[in-house]
N, C-alpha and C positions, 0 to 999 in steps of 0.2 A: 415270236421270239426275235425275228429279224427286225421288227419294228423297234424293239428296244435297243438293238445294237446300232441302228441307224440314227438314233436320237443323239444329239450333241450334248455333252456334259458342259455345265457352266465352267467357264475358264477361271482358274485361280490365278491371282496375282502372284508374281514371284516375290519372295521375301527379299531377294537381293535387289530387285528393281525398286521396291518401295523404300528400302533402307537407303539406297543411293539417292533417291528422289528427296527424302527428308534431309539428308546430309547437305544436298545442294541448297535447299530452302533455308537451312539454319546457318549456312556459311556467310560470313560478312561480305557485303558487296564491295567491289573495288571502286574507288573514287573515279568518277567520270572526269575527263579532262576539262579544265576550266571551272570546275566546281570543287570547292574545298569543304570538308566536313568540319563543323565546329566541335572542339572537344567539350565534354560535359562540364557544366559549370561547377566549380569547386564550392563545397558547402562550407560556411564559416565554422571555425572551430568553436565548440561549446564546452564550457566547463563541465566536468563530470558530475559534480554535486553543486548545482546552482540553486541558491536559496530564492524561492519566489517571495515577492514582497507581500503577497496577500496572506492573511491569517485564515485558517480553515473556519468555515461558518460554525462548526461545532464548538470551537474553543470558547468564545464568549458565553455560549449557553452553559457550558460546563462550569465556567468560573462563576456565573450567576447562581447556578444550582448549589455549588459548594458554599458560597457566601450566604445563601438563603438558609441552608441547613447548619450553618455555623461549624463548618469543618475546620480543623486545627492544622496549623503549619502547612498551608497550601503552597506547593512549588510547581511552577510550569517549566518544563525542560524542553528546549528546542533541540530535537535530535535529527533534524534534517541533515542529510549527508553522513550521519553516523549510523542510522538504522533505516532499513527498508520497511519496517513494520508500521511505523507511524511517523508523522512529522513532529508531533508534540506529545509529550508524556506529562500528565498532571498527577502529582503525588500529594495525597492529603491524609490526615490522620483523623480518627474519630475517638470519642471517649469510651465507648463500649461497643460490643458486638451488635447490639440493637441500633446504636447510632450509625455504625458502618452501613448496615442494611438500609437504614432510612436515607442516608446520603446517596447511596448507589441507586435506590429507587427514585429519588428526586432527580438525579442526573438523567436516568432513563426516561422518566416522565417528561422533563423539560426538553430533552433532545427530540423525542417523538413529536411534541407540540411544535417544535421549530422545524420539523420536516427532516431531521437527521435520524434515520433509523439505526439503532444499535446493531452491530454485527454479532455481538454476544455478551453475555454476562456470566462471570465465573466466580465461585467462592461464596455465594450468598448463604449456603447451608452451613459452611464451616464457621464463618463469622470473624476470622482473624484478618483476612485479606480479600477484598472484593475487587474484581477487575471488570471494568466496563469498556468494551471495545467499540469505539465510534469511528466513522470515516476520518482518517488522518489524525485522530486524537485517541490516546489510550489513557484511561483514568484508573489509577491505583488508589484504593481507599484502604488504609491499614490501621491496626492498633499500633500505638507507639512502640511497644516492645517488638512487634513484628517488623516495623519499619526500621528500627535500630539494628535488628539482626541482619536484614537483607541489604540495607544501605544502597538502595537503588540510585540515589543521587551520586554516590561515589562510583557506582558501576558505570554510569553514563557520563562520568567526567565532570560533574557539577558539584563542587564542594558545598557542604552544608555549613551554615554559619556556626562559628564556635560558640559554645555555651558561655554565658557571662560569668566571670569570676566574682568572688566576693569582694566587696568594696572596703 
């Protein structure tokens, strides 16, 4: 029993000492005489919504797929600075629900072939509105009545051309 009492216990560091030590380490150092510290370089002001000049690689692929499948009334909306979801929205119409699904399938097929993996495809089962989400490009393929009802061009601030009057 005496041998246990004579053994030294390991010394614990005082919490106060370690806190004071870390405070000294993190405190800013005073400038030494003769040496001046340079202030950090100011960053140039950047516009909040700057439009990059480059077109996303998926956009020409989408346009080619829509032209190949004979989509009707194709509109490309530049929504950079307006939406964080995508840089471009492509809105097209099809003549029937089967045509819509075929157009969407061709867009997905050509995008995959070009190395642009789709992030998702929605609405293929319903057939009135198919959405294909690609990197930086969102493709909406709708029936004309659905497109007229939702008016996405108007929602995103791009007016549709007026219907021609009778001559």
